[in-house]
N, C-alpha and C positions, 0 to 999 in steps of 0.2 A: 884907618884901622882895619878895614875889611881885607885889604891887600896883605897887611902884616899877618893877620890871622890865617889867611890862605897860605902864606909862606910857611907858617908854623905847622899847619895841618899837613902840608905836603912834605915837610921835613920828617914828620912822624910816620906818615903813610904815603910814600910817593906813588904807590900803585893805585890809590883810590881816585875816584872821580867825584870829588867834592862839589865841583861846579855844577854838576848835573843831578845832584842828589837833593831830594826833598827832606830827607831825614838821615843824617850820617849814621846814627845809632841803628835804626831799623834796616838800613841798607847794608849794614855790616862793615861799614868803612872805619868805624871806631869800636874797639872793644874796651873792656874795663881797664886794661893795662894802658892802652892808648890814651884814655881819658886821664889817667893818673899822670902820664907823661905830659899831656896837654896842660893840665892844671899846673904842674911844676913850671913849665915854660911861660904860661900866662902870668903866674905870680912873679916870676923874675922879670919878665918883659915890662909888665905894667905896674910893678911894685905894689902888689896887692896881696891880701891873704884871703883865699877862698875857703870859707868855713864849710863844715859838713852839710849844713842846710842847703847849700847850693850844688851839691854833688848829686844831681839828678839827670837822667837822660834828656829831659826836656831842655836843659841848659846847654846841651852839647849836640843838638840835632841839626843846627844850621849856622851859617855865618851870623845871621841876625840874632839868634838865640845866644850865641857866644858873646856878641857885642853887648846884648842886653845884660848878660851876666856880669861882664866887666864893669859896665856902667852902674849896676846896682851895688856891686861890691865897693866901688870907689866912693859911693855916697855914704856908706856906713862908717 
């Protein structure tokens, strides 16, 4: 799953250095428009619906946080 998320992120922001970032949002690699694009791709890729309650910077700060988001949404 991590590799797929990495591919998605680099398709959205090919110039970012996600692999060396501790926080994608704080490091400026993702902005609000990028997160909306990311949500759209994640929903289509993993056949999930990400509700507003999950649209927080903390869910989009790292590979692990994005994986956690996907897993939490899948459980609902």
